[in-house]
N, C-alpha and C positions, 0 to 999 in steps of 0.2 A: 286737754289733750296735748297742749304745747309745753307741758311741764315735766313729763316723764315718758319713757318708752312704753311702759305698761299702759298709761293713759292714752297714748297715741294708738296702740293696738286695739284697745277697747273702743275707741272712737270710730274706727273703720270697720268694726264688725257689723254684720247685717242685723243686729238686734237694736231695737229702739234705745236711744240714750237714756230716756227716763226710766226704762225698765232696768237697765244696768245700774243706774244711780240708785233707784229704789231698792234693788236687791243688795247693793253695797250698804245702804243705810240699814236695811233689815239685818244683814250680817253683823254690822257694828252693834245694833241693838241687842241681838242675841248674845254676842260675846260679853257685852257689858252687863246685861241682866244676869247671865249665868255666873259672872264673877260676883255679883251682889248676892245671888243665892248661896254661893259658897261662903261668903262673909256672914250672911244671916245664919247659915247652918253652924258656922264656927262660933258665933255669938251664943247660939242656943245650946249646942251640945258640948263644946269645949269649955266655954266660959260659964255656962249654966244660967244665962240670962233668960228669964221666963217672959215670953210675949203674951201668955194666956190667951184670951179670946180675941186679941188684937192682931194676931199673926196674919190674918187675911188682909187687914188694912196696911200692915207693914209691907207685905208683898206687893200690894197695889200701889202704895206710895213709892216703893222702889222701882216698879215698872214704869210708872209715869215720870219719875225722876230720870230714869235711864232714857226714856223717849225724848224728854226735854233736852238732856245732855247731848244726845245724838243730833237732835235738831239744831242746837246751837253750834255744834261742831260742823255740821253740814252747811249751815248758813254762812259761817265765817269762811269755810273753804270755798263756797260758791261765789261769794261777793268779792273776795280779795283776788286780785290778779297778780300775785307774787309767788315766789317759790315756797316750797314746803319749809325751807329753813327760816322763812319769815313768818309763815302761818302758825307754826307750832308755838313759838314764843308769844305771838299775839294772842293766841287762844289761851295759853297758860296765864298771861297777864290779865286777860278779860275775866277768866274764872277767879283769879286772885282778887281783883277789884270787886267782883260780885260777892265773893266770900267775905271780904272785909266789910262791905256795906251791909251785909246781912248779919253781922255780929258774930261770925264764926271765928274771928281772931280776937276781937275785943268786944265783949258783950254790950257795953254802953254805946258803941257806935251804931248799933241797930236802932236804938231808941232816938239817938240824935238825928240819924238820917231820916227816920220815919217822921219825926217831928218837923224837920225842915222841908222834906220832900215826900209827902204821904204816898204819892203815886208810885214811888220807886219800890215799895213793898209789894206791889201787884205785878210788876214787870221784871223784877230781879229774879233770875232763875234760881240762884242759890238760896235766896230768901224763901221762895215758894217751896222748894224741896225741904229745907230745914224746918220751916213752919209746919209742914205736913207731919213730920215726925215729932216736933214739939207738941203739937196739938194732940197726938195720940198719947203722949205722956201726961199732959196736964189736964185734959178734958175727959169727962166721963162719956160723952156722946161723940160720935164720929163726924158731926156736921162740919166742924172747922177743918178737919182733915180732908173731907170730901170736897170742900170749897177749894182748898189748895190744890188738890189733885185735878179738879176741873179747870182751874186757872193754868196749871201746868199743861194740860192737854190742849187748852185753847191757844196758849202761847206756842206750843209745838206745832199746832195746825197752821198758825199764821206763818211761822218760820218755814215749814215745809212748803207752804204755798209760794212764798217768796223764792225758795230754792228752785221750785219747779219753773217759775217764770224766768229766773236767771239762767238755769241750765238749758232749757229748751231753746233759748235764743242764741246760744253760743255757736258760732260757725268758725271754721278755720280754713283759710285759703290754701294752706299747704302744711303738711306735717313733716 
């Protein structure tokens, strides 16, 4: 609330802070997932990419990835006590590091990273999201994809729990 006029107005409303924050996260999830649905429709109808019987898994992986992305963004916004001009570059930098470590820039980096630090493949959001889609492409059964989706949902739940703890304890002496 001490970072913008809009946030100050929201903080003094008679609505519970967690409800406002929850609806803000839900709005962000809705907009992000809707944009992914437009992308998937473009891939399918404009580019002619056939998803065959895996379209449901693609939509589920996109939804869980969107949820995890919103959770990471909300987490960074909640724990950092700096202006938006600092938060945005930090969020972009974090996503670039995660993307790099998951092999989205250089394929071999993923294997080097996993070999050196195996646990990073289970906690890196970009790795979980990309692995869910890779698994749909490479494996006949959806087991690996569902594992990645489950890990995404678990990590998102942990991040949302931390967000709730951080946001509910914030108090402001004056605005």
